[in-house]
matplotlib code that plots the C-alpha trace (Angstrom):
import matplotlib.pyplot as plt

x = [0.0, 1.4, -0.1, 0.4, -0.1, -1.3, -0.8, -0.3, -4.1, -5.2, -3.8, -4.9, -3.5, -3.9, -2.6, -2.9, -2.3, -1.2, -4.0, -6.2, -7.4, -7.1, -7.7, -8.0, -7.6, -8.6, -7.5, -8.2, -6.3, -8.8, -6.2, -2.6, -3.6, -7.0, -7.3, -10.4, -10.4, -12.1, -10.7, -12.3, -10.8, -12.1, -11.6, -10.3, -9.7, -12.2, -13.3, -15.2, -18.1, -18.6, -17.2, -18.2, -15.2, -14.9, -15.3, -13.1, -13.7, -10.8, -10.8, -7.3, -6.4, -2.6, -1.2, 2.2, 3.5, 6.7, 6.9, 6.4, 8.9, 11.6, 10.9, 12.1, 10.4, 8.1, 8.9, 6.0, 5.3, 3.6, 6.0, 5.1, 7.3]
y = [0.0, 3.4, 6.6, 10.3, 12.6, 16.1, 18.8, 16.1, 15.8, 13.7, 10.5, 9.0, 5.8, 2.9, -0.6, -3.8, -7.5, -8.8, -10.6, -10.4, -7.0, -3.2, -1.1, 2.5, 4.3, 7.6, 8.6, 11.8, 13.0, 14.5, 15.3, 14.1, 10.8, 10.2, 9.0, 7.9, 6.3, 4.2, 1.6, -0.4, -3.5, -4.4, -8.1, -8.5, -12.3, -15.1, -14.6, -11.6, -13.9, -14.6, -11.3, -7.8, -6.4, -5.3, -2.1, -1.3, 1.5, 2.7, 4.3, 4.6, 6.0, 6.3, 6.8, 6.8, 4.2, 6.0, 4.5, 0.9, 1.3, 3.3, 6.4, 4.7, 6.0, 3.5, 3.0, 4.4, 6.3, 9.0, 10.6, 12.3, 15.4]
z = [0.0, -1.0, 0.4, 0.6, 3.6, 3.1, 5.7, 8.4, 8.5, 5.5, 4.1, 0.7, -0.6, -3.0, -3.3, -5.2, -5.1, -8.5, -10.1, -7.0, -5.9, -5.9, -2.7, -1.8, 1.6, 3.1, 6.6, 8.6, 11.7, 14.1, 16.8, 17.1, 18.8, 17.1, 13.4, 11.5, 8.1, 5.4, 3.0, 0.2, -1.3, -4.8, -5.9, -9.5, -9.4, -9.9, -6.3, -7.5, -8.3, -4.6, -3.2, -4.2, -2.3, 1.3, 3.3, 6.3, 8.8, 11.0, 14.4, 15.7, 19.1, 19.7, 23.2, 24.7, 27.1, 28.1, 31.6, 30.2, 27.4, 29.4, 27.3, 24.1, 21.0, 19.4, 15.7, 13.7, 10.5, 12.5, 15.1, 18.3, 18.5]

ax = plt.figure().add_subplot(projection="3d")
ax.plot(x, y, z, "-o")
ax.set_aspect("equal")
plt.show()
């Protein structure tokens, strides 16, 4: 999956599995630790007879566990500065 972040608030992306499916993603940052999003996966293989694709809704709350991890920064695409 490849995506682009705009103004650190919006992410739009697309992906594919060769010969199987194509997918799209939209994510919105409400506040630094709260993200919501939507993704759709469209099946392009023979499974499309039985599957019209799938919808995914995302609610992501991110919080720091500095005391548990001894203040080590957790590797993530989104950083907490």
